[in-house]
N, C-alpha and C positions, 0 to 999 in steps of 0.2 A: 404437113404431115407428114409425108413419101419422102420430104428431104430428110428430115429429121429420124425415119427409121433407117435411111440407109444411112446414115453418118451412124447411127448404136451399129447397125449390125457390120460394118466395117471397125469400130472398134473392137467388139466382141471376137472379130477376125484376128485382127493384130494381137489383140491380150491372147489368146487362145492361143499364137504360136511358140510367143513367148513362154505361156502355163506349160506346153507340152515338151519343151525344151527341158524347163526346168525340174521337172521329174528326172531329166538324166542325167544333167552337166553338175547335181550337187550346188549348184548357185543357189545366193540369198535373192530374193527377188524382190525389192522395194519400191513403195513410189510414195516420194513426198510432193508432185506438182506436175505441171508441165513442161514443155521444153523452157529451159531458163533463157533470160535476157540475154546473160553472159556467163562463163562460170573461170573469166579472168580473175584472178584474186586482185588485183590494181582496180578493176571497174565496178564487180559485183557490189548488189546492195540489196540482196533479196536474200530471205532466210535459207529456201531451198537450195539455190547455189551456194551457199555458204557451206552446207550440208557436204555437198559434192566435195569443194575445193579440202574444206579439211580431211577428207578422206586422201584424199591425191599428192597434198604439199603439206609442207612442216614448216614451222614459224622455232626462232630460236629457242621458245618456252614452249610445251604441251600441255595436257591435262593428260594426271593418270587414270585408273580403274575406279574410283572415288571422286573425281574432275575435279581434282585438284590440282594447283601449277606445281610441274615436275619440266626436269631439261627437257630440250628437244633437240634442233639440229645443235644448240650450243651444250656443251655436258657440265659446264659451268661458266659463271658471270661474279663478277664484282661489281660493286656498288661505292662512290666516294660517301668520303664522311657528312659532304653537302646535299650529298639525293642527286646528284646532278649529272653525273658523269658515270656509265655505265662501262664497262668491259666485258663482253663477252666471247667468250673462247669454243670455235665450231670445232666441231668432232675430227677428228684424223681422217675418219669413217665413212661420214656423212656422201652421200655420193647422187648425183644427179641419175637419174632413170635410165639412161644413155650409158653411163659407168663414170661421168666426168662430177671430179670432186666439187664438193659445193665450197665456193670460199668465200671469205666476207664482202667480194666487192659484189656477188649476186644480192646480198643484202642491201647496198648504196646504191646499184643500179635500180632497184625495183621499187624502195623508198624515194628515193627525188622521185621516180614516174609516178608514183601517186600524187606527190604537191606541184606536179608540176603542171602550170595552168593550161597547158597544152593537150593535157590529159583528160582534162574536163572530169577527174576520179566525182563522185559521188560523196564518196567514204573521205575525202582528204584529211576532213575535220576530226580524222581520230588521230593523225598524225601532228598534229596543235601542240602537243606537249614536248614537240622534241625542236630543237633551238634553231630558231629563224623560220620554221613551216608556215606559219600564217604569216608572216612578210612576204613569201616564196610564191603562195597559191593566189597571194594579190596581186601580183606582179611588182614587188616592190626590191626583192634580191634576185639573185638568181640560182637555180635549183643547187650549184657547188655548193651554195653557204648553208646548206642544211646541214643541222652538227649529227654527221653521221661520218667517218671515214674509218677504211682498213688500212689498222697498221701493218698487219700482214695479210694472208691467205687464210688463216685460221684466228687471227684476233679483227674483231671488231669496238670499236669505239663511238659511244653514242652521248651527244650532250642534249639534256634537255633543256627547257627554257624555266621549269621551276621543278620543284619537287615533286614528285606523282607517285601517291601510295599504289596505285594500282597499275604501275608499268608494266611488270609480269604477266600482267592480266591481258594489258594492250598486246603486248607482245606474242602472244598465243593465240590471235586473232588473224583474219587470213589476209588482213587489207598489209599486213605487215610480212607476210611470207617471200620468201627470194624469188626472185627469179633471171630467166636466164637472154641476156639481153642478145646473143647471137640469134639466138631463136626466135624470139620476136621484133628484131630486125627486118631478120629475111624474110619474115612470112605475115606482116603486118596484123591486122583484125583476125585472119583466119587462123591465128597459130593454137586457136582452142577448139578447132574445128575436128581435128583428127589425129587419131595417134600418134602417129609418125613426128608430128608438130609439140603437141600437148605436153612437152619435155618438162617432169616431176619429182620431186624428191621426200614425198611420204611415202604411207604403208603399202597404197596402191597405185598404180598407173591404168590410164586408160588404153584398154584392146580394142574397143569397137565404140561406135560413135556415129548416130542413126538420129540426123533430123526430127523430130513431134514420135519418136518410137523409143529412141532407149540411150543410157552412156553404162557402160560394161567397164567394167575394172577390174583386175587382178592384184596378187600382190605381186610391188615392185622389187623383185631380188635383192636389186640394190641400195634397200633401206636398211642403215644401219640397225634395226633392229626387229629386222623381218620373222626370226624363232619367236617372237613373241603375237604376232599377228596368226589371227587360225582359220577364218576363211580363205578360202583361196580364189574365189569370184564373187561379186557381187554385182547385178543386174541392177540398176536405175530405171524402171520403166516409165516412161514421160507418157501416160496420158491422165486424160481429163473428163473420164466418165464413171460417173458414179456407179454405177449397176455393174460394169466391168468391173470396178475395182474389189465391190463386195464379196460378186460372186468368186474374184481370186480369192480374196480371205479365208471366204467361208469354204471351199474347196481347199485349203491348203496351198496351191499354186501360187501364190503371191502372199510375203510373210510377213510383211510389212508396210501400211499404210496411214498415211494422215488425212485428218481434215473428213472423217463420214459425217453425211449427211444425217441433220437432225430425226429426221423420221428413221430412221436406223436405229439412231444411238442406243435405245431400248431392248430390240432386238441382240443387236452384239452384245451387250451386257450380258444375258439372259444366256448365252452360248459361250462367257467367257470370252471375248474377243475384243475386249477393248479395255487398255489398260489408261488413266488416268494422273496426269503429274503438272504441278503447280509451273508456271514459266515467269520469266523476268519481263512482262511482257503488257501493253496496255494497247485497247483497241480505240478508237479514236476515230471522230470525225472532225474536218481540219477545213478552217476558213480561209478563203484566198485574202486576206486583209486589205488587198488592194480594191475588193469591191466596195462600192457604196454604200449600199445597204448595210455591210459587215463591219467598215467602218465603226457604226455606234456601238458601242459594249453592250448599252442594255436590250438590243438582238440578240442577240451572242448569247446572253445569258438566260434571254426569255426561252429560247429555243435548245437550250439544253438543259433547265428545270420541266419544261414541257416532254422530258423522254422520260417514260416509265423502265427505269435499268430491271427492275426486280423480273418484271414481264418479259424483257429478252431471254436473259439466261435462264429462268425458267419453263419459260411456254414455246420461247422460240428457237435458241440454240442447243439448249438442254447437254452442253459440253462442259459444266461445273465450273463455269466461269464466276467470279466474283462480279459482283456492281460496283464501278470505279464511283470512288467521291470525290478521286485527286485525279493526280498523273502521274508520280511514282508511285507503282506499284507494292504488293508487299513483296519479302523476299529479301529484300539489301539489307545486312547485317551490318551495320555503321558502329563500328566503337561499341560492341557490344549488344545493340539494342538496333530491333527492325526501324527503319525509315519511314516507315507509313502509319506505324503502329506510333511511333512519335511525333510526326506530322499529324494525323489524325484527318477529316474529311472538311471540304472545302462547301459542301452542301449534304443535306439529309439525303441518304439512301435508304432508310427503313421503308417500310411498304406504307406504315401508317400516314408518315409525314409526304406520300405524293401528292394528296388534296392541296396541302398547303404549299406545295412546290408551284404547281399549275396554278392556284391563283396568285403566286409573285411573278412567276412568267407572264399572268395576262397583267398584269398592274405594268410593269417592266414596258411591255409593249406599249399599252395604252401611253405612256411616259413618252416615246418616242414617236408618238403620233400615229400608230397605227393599232389602234382599239381594232377589234374585234378581227384581228388583219384586212382592213379598210387599205387598199391601195397599196399592202404589201406587194412584191416581185413574187412570179415562181420562181423557186428554189430548185435549180439543176442540179442534180446533185450525179458526182458521179464513181463510179467503181469498177471493178471486173465482177466477175459471175461467180455463184456458186453462192453459199448459205447468207451472204453478203446483202443478198437482193433479199431475200427473204426477209433480214434484222432492218433493211431500210423500207419494208416495205410496212412493216408494223412503225416504226418511227412516223413514217409520214401518216397514217392514218393519226398518229398522237397529236400528232402538230395541228391535222386540218380539224380533229373535233376540239382540242383545247385553245388554240390558236386561229382557227380560220386564217391558215396559210397552207398553200397549196405547191406541190414540190411532183418533180417527175424525174424518173432517174435514167440516167444515158451508162449502158453498160457498153465497155471495150475488154477485148482480150489482153490477158497480163502484160506480154510485152510492150502494148499499145500502152498498156495504160500506167506502165512506170514511164515511160518516156512523157504523157500527159505532165503527172507529176511532176516531173524534173521541167518541164516547161512550163510549170504554173499555168496549164490551159483549164479550169477549173470556177466552177463560183464554191460549190462545197465537193467535199470528196472523204471518199471512206481511206482512212491508211490505220496501219498497225507499227506497233515497233515491238521486237524483241531483242533484248538488249545483248551484244557480244560478247560482253562481260563483264561480271559481279561488281558492277560499281551505279549509284544513281546519275553521278557523271555524263554517262555516256544519253541518257535523254534529255539532260537537260541542256548540252550542246550542240544538240538538233536543232533548238530555235535564238541559238546566237545569231545577232543581227546579221553576223557577215558570214555566217554558216551556210557551205556549199547543199547542205540536205536542209533549209529551212525553206523551202518551195509553198511557206504559206505567206512569207515575207512579213513575218512578223518581227518586229522592231523596239526596242526598251532599253533605254540607257543603263537604266536601274538594273535591269535583268541579267546584262549583260557584267556590270558592273562586280554583283555579287558572286556570280560567275570566273570572275577574275581573282575575287579574291578564297572564293576558294579553290580555285587549281593554282595560287602560290602560296598558300599557308600550309607551312610545317606542323602548327598545330592542330590536330583532328578536331579539338571542339568548337574552333574558327570555322574551319574546313565545314564541318557539319551543321552550322548554324547558317551559316553563309548560305548555302545549299536550301536550307528550310528558308530563307528569306527568298530566294530568289523563286522558289513553287509560290511563296504566296504574293506577291509579283505576277506570276505568272498564268495562275488561279484567278487572280481577281480580274486578269485583262482578259481571260477568256477565249483565245486564240482559237483552241480547239475545243472537243465534245468528249471527254473522255466518256466512254461508254461500259466496258468492262475488266476487267483486269484477266487475262488471262490463265486457262488451262488447257491443258494439251492433250486431247481425248485421241487416244492412238487405237486403229484397228491392227492386231497382232495376231498372228499365225500360234496355234499351239504348239507345233515344232519349234520354233525361233526362243532361243535363250540366248541369255549374258548378253543381250545389248545394255550400253552402255548409258541409261535417259540421261538428260541435260536438261535443266531448266530453262537456259537458253536457248532451247531447241535443237541443238546441233548435237542432237542423237549419234551414237556411234557404234560401228558395228568390226572394232577393229579384234572386239575377242567375239563376235556372235558365231555360235551353230546351229546347226538345224538337228534336232531328233525325230527319228523313226517313229 
């Protein structure tokens, strides 16, 4: 207890120092998480890291105040009639933060770096639409064969593997951002850790970096659209102490923060300090499919059916999330209709049907020769800290009461936890997906058998084939039908347990105005301002 109190006092001290400065420098103070694992655009796979990167770098395409795709580092582009070749024209006034021109080769270098097997980027799957990318990541072709080339300094040609209706969505994502070869080769893995080496091309540039304390960014005076960027300075405060964060929001010294503790949400709502938006994302539990127990689909389905999702969203999280009856969340408007509404639920999430779900779970478990949980091993569930523990404690009790299955929770710090997932060093784990672009394919492609993001070792040739049909089809109806069939296969296999579809409850100071909220979670402060 004494150690906890000391840590709490230190957290308050660090935050109070930042708070005192905020009243004098007119900076916007933001908290979206603790120290990120990386802010390297080629290596980042987390939502918080992506938010930082989106403020510091810019891709060929960007998003406007309405979150619609618009021109970015490229001031225009052309697409061939067969939709397989894009030609991007880079602005003559696009510059790096050190004043050098952004050139087409900066994109060539960055994209090749992502797909290079030696880089081991967890997000390399997002470039699979580019010609030869898959074969390169599998080591079958050289990086020089990637379908991208610089025609000249200001002209970039991209060849696609198949027509990709959402390609402009993709090039607005951080994994597609340009990088400086000279900077990275000179500084190696440490290039992101210092303002002197974190050379960027976006609206803001890093001016201070203190591990576990803050990432400070200020206007990049070399940015081509600098006159439309409002705040002079944003301080991303890297604290993970709920009491400090809430105190900062309430006294106005912290202007924006995510992930309010569930026990504080009602109070924050009364004070008008909570803003909630739906996200294109799913909170889920994943099975390690190499585990002998979880190779039986009846076990996986039983564990899923025994969870009362309504109880979790109403009594545990209290954040406006929706119980998930499938993998793909609501909000993907494809060909004029919502993908989830068209696909429906794969099991009932109606409160009145929960008892029936439990009975079916018991039947499946008995059929799998684990009647009343007899001889079922203890489930080792891994997660990072925060409300994830409270959620699983509720699930833990449901499994015990309904199926007589025991489980234990193994907590890890965020960066260690990401490594655990990458290394597939878990039996079951908590995971989540907030899609970085507005198309269901991102969620589906995670679980392709060859995907670098497939950390559960799921493999189904029929699933892969349906996604190949969807990815290669120029006919929108055929494309959507193939995705629905892929979800049918995936949910029948149940390699994950969808828990809920995300909403994003944000703690926001009454002083902060004009934040651009994003259903993909990458909220932007390009036009934000503080009112006294």
